N, C-alpha and C positions, 0 to 999 in steps of 0.2 A: 894753312892748308896741310902742313905736316901733322898738326894735331889730329885732324880728321882721319888721316891715314893710320896713325897710331891707335886711335880709338877703334877704327874698323878692324885692325889686326887683333886688338884686345878682345873685342866682341866675338870675332871668329874663333879665337883661342878658347874663350869661355864656352862657346857652343860646342866646339870639338871636345873639350873636357867633359861637358855634360853628356854628350853622345856616347863617348867611349866608356865612361864610368857609370852610366845610367843614373846620373844625378840630375833628374828632371826638375827638382825643386830649385835649382840655381837659376833657371831661365825666368820664372816669374819674379824672383828677387831682383835680378838685374834689370828687368823691364820696369819694375816699380821704382828702383833707384834712378833710372834714366828719366822717367816721367817727373819725379820729384826734382831732379836737377834742372830739367827744362822749365818747370814751374818757378823755381827759385830764380833762374836766370832771367826769365821774362818778367817776373815781378820786380826785379831790381831795375830793369830797363824802364818799366812803366811807371815807377814811383815818382819820378820828377814831373811827369805829365799830369799825374793825379793831383799833385800839390798846386799846380798852376790853375786847375779848374776851380778849386775852392779858394 
């Protein structure tokens, strides 16, 4: 649970940095990295179930 709080603070800090410094390119980069991390995490969880099917 603490991990999610830290992640939320980190994302808020990145958004604040982008807002104050007009660095709008950071937001899509962070979003793409989060999506890739989610895909990797779900892929690692699903892998054992795929092997049992075949």
